[in-house]
N, C-alpha and C positions, 0 to 999 in steps of 0.2 A: 392554636394550630390544629387544624382537623386531623384525625387519626391517619387518613389516607396521605396527606401532605407530609406528615411526621414520618411514615414508612418510606416515602419518596426520597425524602431528604436524608434519611439514614443510609440508604442504599448509595445515593450520590456522595455522600461524605465517605463512605467507606471506599468507593472508586477512587476518589481522589487521594485518599490515604494510600491507596496501592500505587499511586502514580499516574493515574490517568489524567488527561487534560479535561475531558468533558464526559458526561454520561447522560443518557436520556432513556426513558422507558415508554415504548409504544406497543400497541396491540399487534399480534401477529395477524396477518391477512395476505391477500392477493395484492401484488405490486401492479395494478393496472396499468399505470402509465409507462412502465417499463416493457411491456409485452411486445407492442409492435416495433419499438426502437430497437430492442435486443435482437428480435428476429431479422429486421432489415439488415443489421450489422453481420449476422450470421450468414443471411443469404447472399450477401456481397463477397463472402469469404475472408472478410477482414480479420477473422480469428486465426488465419494462417493454419499453422500445424498443431494448434491448441484444440484438438479434437474433443477434449474434455468439456469445453464451452457448449458443445453442441448437444452433450448428453444431459440427461435430467433437467431438461429446460422448465418443465413444470414446477420441479422442486426449487429451481432458482427464484421462480416467481412466487411461490407461496410455501413458506417454512412449515406449515401445518401438513405438507405432504413429506417433509424431512425428518420432522420429530413429532412423534405420536402425541396427539392432544395439545399441540403448541398454543399457547395462549399469549405469551408476552415475549417481546425482543428488547433486550437491554442493549443499547449501542453505546460503544466507548471509543474514545480517540486516544492515542498514545504518541506523544511528541518523540521524534527522533533527530531534530535538528542539531548538528554537533556543534560544540564550542570551538573546536579547531578542526581545519580540514588539511588535506595533503600540501606539504610545504613546496615541493618542487613543481613549477608550472609547466615543465617539460615532461613530467611523468604522466603515464596513462591514467586516466581518471576513473576512479571507483565510484559508484553512486553512494550517496551519503547513508543510504538505508542499510548498506551493507558493511559498515564501519566495524560494528561490534557483534555481539551474539545474534544469531537468527532470530527475528522478532517473533516467529511463529511460537518458539519455546517460551520466550519471555512473556508474551501476552496471554498465551493459553494458560500459564502458570498463574497469573494474576486473575484472569477470569475464573479460574478453578477456586481460587480463594475468595472471590466475590460470591461465587455460588455457594460456597460453604456458609459464609457469613449469612446468606439468605436463608439459608436451611436451617440454621442454628438460632438466628436472631429475628428473623421475620416469620417464616412459615415453611413447613415441610413441602418439598417440591423436588421434581427432577429436571434436570437441565443439561445443557450441553454447550461448551464454548466452541466458537468458529472464529478462526484467523486466516482468511484467505486459503483455506485448504479443504473447502468443500463447496457444495453448489449453493452459495449464499451470495446475493448481489449486495455487498457490504456498502458501496457506495450509495446505492439507492435507498437502503434502510437509513444511512446517516442523514441523507438530504430529507427524508420523509420525517425523520426525528427532529428536524430543525437544526441540525448541527453545521450547516453549510450550504452552499449552492455549487453545482456543477460547472465548472469553468470551461472555456473554449478548449482547454487541453485535456478535458475529460476528467480531471482530478477534482475531488472535493475541496472546496475552498471555504475557509472559515474567516469571518470578519476579524475575529480576536486573535487568530493563530496562523493564519496564512494556510500553507498545504502540506507542510512537512510533518505528516502525522500518519500512523497506520489507523486502521479501522477494525474493531472487533466487535463481536456479538456474544451475547449469552441468550440462549432461546429456552424459555421455561414452559413447563406444562401447568402453570398456575397463573391466575389472573392477578396482577399487581396494580397499583394506582398508577394509571396512564398519565403522561404529559399531554398537553394540547398545544402542541407547538405551532407556530405559525411559519409557514414555508418562508425560507430566506430568499429575498429578491437577489436576481442576478446583478452582482455588482461589477461585472467585466466590462459592461457598457460597450464603448467602440474600440476598446484596446484590443489589439492583435499581436502583442509583443511575443507570446508563445508560438503563435502561428508563424510569425516573421522569423523566429530564431530557430526553429526545428530544421537542422540541416538536411534531413531527409524527406522532409514535407510530409511528415505522417499524419499530421492533423489536417484531414481532407475536408472537414466542414466543422461547424460549430458543435462541440461536444463529441466530435466523431474522430476516433484515432484508427488509421489502418495499421493494425498491429504488424503486418508484414513489412512495413517501411519503418517501424520504430525501432530505435536502437536498443532499447531494453529488451524487446522481444527478440531481436537478433542476437543479442550476446548472452541472453540467459535461457530462452525458450528453445531456440533451434538447436537439434541435436546433430545434424550434419554440418555440411558446408554453409557459410554465410552467403547472402545475396551478393553476387560479383557486380551487380548494378549499383550497389551502395558503396563500392570501394572509394576510399578518399572522403567520404561524407560523414565519419563518426566523430570528427573533431576529438579524437584521441580517447574516446570513451572505451573502457575495457570491459566492463560490467554494469549495465544499467546506464541510465542517463537522467540527469537533472536538469537539462537545459531549459526546458520549458517552464519549470519551478524556479530555476535561478533568475530568469527575467521577468517573473511575475511581481508587480508592484506590492501585491498583497503579502508577499513573503519577507517585506521589510519589516513585518511584525513578528516574525518567527524569532524566537528565543531559544537558547541552548536548553536541550534536556536535562533531567536530573536522574537519569536512569542509569546506573553503574554498568549494567550488562551491555549496554550499547557504547561503553567507552572502548576505543579500538586500541589494539596493541601499538604501543609508542613507535614500534619500528616501522608499522604500516604507512604512517603519515611521513616518515622520513625516506621512503623508498624514492629512488631517483630512476630516471628513464632506463638507465643500464641495469638497476636492481630489478625492475620488472621484467625486462626482456631476458635477463639470465636467471630468473627465479627457477630453483629447483623444487622437487617434491617435498624435500624435508622443510624448506622455508615455507612452502604453501601450506603444508599441514600446520606448522607453527602459527602462521598469522591467520589462517582461516578455519581453525579447528572447529568451532562451533558457529560458523558464519553462513549467511545464506549464500555466500559465493560456492559453497559446497554444491549448490544446485547445478553449476555449470562444471564443477570438479576441475583438477589439475589439467587434464587434457583439454577441456573446454576453454579454459582461461588461457592456455598456450595457444590454441586456435585464435582466440580473439586478438591476443598480442600479436601474432603473425600477420593478421588481417590489417592491423594498423601500421605495419612496417611501411615506410615511404617507398621502398623499392616494389612493393606490391601494388602500389597506386599508380604506377606509371603506364 
């Protein structure tokens, strides 16, 4: 085995030991294919109130502007598909990604450990982990790294794992042995299950989601009142939405994660319809202490619950 292959293999083995599904190493550079597509999405106003998406556009397209002397992007995938889901079919539905500890904390901690491993065992360098919290186009980097293709619902889909995973990056100022990934072919074919299943018709074109119509955007990103035109269309989703993933045939390959931090409080999965709607702040704090649900906060969750009430949809 050549020295470069050995280095690459050691990094990937360490990533797997840390609990990541996949790991790929690619050179940092300008994301040429993303520029026009991203700008068209912004120009159409499909980012809604997410003004941060329109800032630092050049940095989103080129990590060398984000990290001084950036040369390498290590892309990782982290499984979050749960072994068990909510028990009551009548209860408001929480997105699977929010069952346990906020993935930002979990993945950043792992990426920092991977960085430390590289610095100690491979070569000295500076680097920074990114997990959906800075101007980095994670999905584009994962696709470029050969970890999957972008489905009609705009999610990255893996032939091996489906789409129930998070994407993270480690951007380094040193050059490592790069993979030479082959682009993964689009395996969606003529399937339109995600488009057909979306209750708010947020998937407006192939690989294009109008965030303003997306249930995840409405229940997580919106700070004020939810869109009255969408009342009665949330299909009981209270925070986030997995509908387009639940119906995707590729997610038949999804297997339960083995990340202890993503294991939900047992009480959470047992909540009934009444439990959710009667939730007080102490119970909220107990169930969602370190959860991504804190993004909406107690008031935001109660607003979402109120929006789901049948009498509000008449």
